[in-house]
C-alpha atoms as one frame of an Amber mdcrd trajectory, in Angstrom:
protein
 -41.811 -76.802 -65.997 -40.972 -78.713 -69.135 -40.208 -76.279 -71.914 -40.214
 -79.024 -74.541 -43.827 -80.240 -74.460 -44.719 -83.750 -73.355 -42.281 -85.836
 -71.356 -40.953 -89.265 -72.287 -41.851 -92.204 -70.049 -39.726 -92.948 -66.978
 -37.972 -95.924 -68.654 -37.165 -93.710 -71.664 -35.772 -90.991 -69.365 -33.578
 -93.522 -67.571 -32.322 -94.817 -70.937 -31.492 -91.237 -71.938 -29.458 -90.824
 -68.739 -27.551 -94.062 -69.450 -26.781 -92.911 -73.010 -25.676 -89.491 -71.734
 -23.354 -91.121 -69.203 -21.970 -93.509 -71.841 -21.449 -90.729 -74.415 -19.700
 -88.493 -71.890 -17.463 -91.403 -70.807 -16.550 -92.029 -74.453 -15.367 -88.426
 -74.696 -13.321 -88.680 -71.486 -15.808 -87.198 -69.003 -16.696 -89.715 -66.301
 -19.881 -88.993 -64.307 -22.021 -91.123 -62.004 -25.530 -92.287 -62.824 -27.047
 -89.845 -60.301 -25.233 -86.940 -61.930 -26.469 -88.064 -65.346 -30.050 -88.074
 -64.016 -29.600 -84.538 -62.654 -28.176 -83.293 -65.983 -31.076 -84.906 -67.829
 -33.569 -83.171 -65.515 -31.966 -79.805 -66.318 -32.124 -80.552 -70.042 -35.884
 -81.076 -69.708 -36.278 -77.814 -67.781 -36.632 -79.240 -64.241 -34.562 -78.254
 -61.203 -33.624 -81.829 -60.269 -34.249 -85.521 -60.996 -36.881 -85.903 -58.259
 -38.992 -83.131 -59.784 -38.651 -84.583 -63.295 -39.441 -88.076 -61.997 -42.634
 -86.828 -60.315 -43.725 -84.979 -63.466 -43.063 -87.964 -65.743 -44.789 -90.383
 -63.348 -47.978 -88.292 -63.207 -50.875 -89.678 -65.280 -51.233 -87.868 -68.563
 -54.251 -85.558 -68.748 -57.212 -86.656 -70.798 -56.818 -85.111 -74.230 -60.237
 -86.470 -75.123 -62.921 -83.885 -75.716 -66.646 -84.479 -75.591 -69.392 -82.999
 -77.761 -73.087 -82.526 -77.117 -74.932 -85.093 -79.213 -72.016 -87.540 -79.242
 -72.954 -91.231 -78.904 -71.426 -93.086 -75.948 -71.611 -96.589 -74.519 -70.472
 -98.058 -71.244 -71.757 -99.173 -67.868 -73.745 -97.269 -65.274 -73.996 -98.960
 -61.862 -72.755-102.128 -63.561 -75.433-102.122 -66.275 -74.601-101.674 -69.954
 -76.016 -98.628 -71.703 -75.962 -96.713 -74.973 -76.908 -93.062 -75.167 -75.909
 -89.566 -76.155 -74.262 -86.683 -74.357 -76.679 -83.834 -73.654 -74.280 -81.508
 -71.798 -70.536 -81.169 -71.228 -68.607 -79.034 -68.783 -64.851 -79.057 -68.178
 -64.237 -79.240 -64.434 -60.407 -79.326 -64.303 -57.294 -79.042 -66.426 -56.486
 -82.633 -65.486 -58.954 -84.107 -67.971 -62.106 -84.151 -65.831 -65.520 -83.447
 -67.352 -69.063 -83.257 -66.019 -71.225 -85.137 -68.527 -74.975 -85.491 -68.712
 -75.932 -88.612 -70.644 -79.409 -89.471 -71.929 -79.795 -93.238 -72.307 -81.497
 -94.626 -75.408 -83.760 -96.703 -73.152 -84.483 -96.330 -69.437 -82.049 -98.348
 -67.351 -83.196-100.330 -64.300 -80.618 -99.328 -61.686 -82.265-100.811 -58.582
 -85.476-102.295 -57.235 -87.728-100.706 -54.632 -90.646-102.658 -53.221 -90.490
-105.100 -56.117 -90.655-102.305 -58.713 -87.680-101.298 -60.876 -86.081 -97.902
 -60.322 -85.444 -96.507 -63.803 -82.983 -93.841 -64.947 -82.835 -92.359 -68.406
 -80.609 -89.330 -67.769 -77.585 -89.238 -65.479 -74.755 -86.869 -64.625 -71.211
 -87.955 -63.864 -67.768 -86.462 -63.331 -65.597 -88.489 -65.709 -61.814 -88.530
 -65.350 -58.968 -89.145 -67.794 -59.604 -92.895 -67.597 -63.299 -92.587 -68.586
 -64.478 -93.459 -65.069 -66.021 -91.717 -62.095 -64.332 -91.586 -58.698 -67.609
 -92.497 -56.986 -67.967 -96.239 -56.500 -70.711 -98.705 -55.721 -70.642-100.826
 -52.569 -68.766-103.549 -54.486 -66.002-101.104 -55.479 -66.999-100.544 -59.118
 -67.118 -96.970 -60.510 -70.645 -95.580 -60.920 -69.980 -94.705 -64.561 -67.497
 -96.365 -66.926 -67.324 -95.205 -70.549 -66.152 -97.565 -73.292 -63.085 -96.768
 -75.375 -60.541 -96.188 -72.585 -57.689 -98.463 -71.553 -58.192 -99.815 -68.057
């Protein structure tokens, strides 16, 4: 794995390989672009370019932490809400959390026999992008928290 902490982006890695190739050529050592990529992978602690490429291309884990009592806003089943977190549990090293959120006001999430179906507390497994994997029939995530880039 990478012994130097976080990895640069793929474009930055490719620029590093170009500079390495150029600098070596300036000192009389000609290498191909593929060889420069392999050398760069070794410098970052990876066995080859393909392994480094896969690691750099992987979404960065959520470094966001959640606290009980923290205020949150977003959308649940497409409806805007404001509320507070009442429980937090880390469910993976990849930035996934199980949150229980208590809404400030009950949220009408559906209608049954002409009467609204209300929810005031929900649970959701939120990923690094502030969204759940579970989706509604129209393809929207069940829970989307504000403050994350789409």
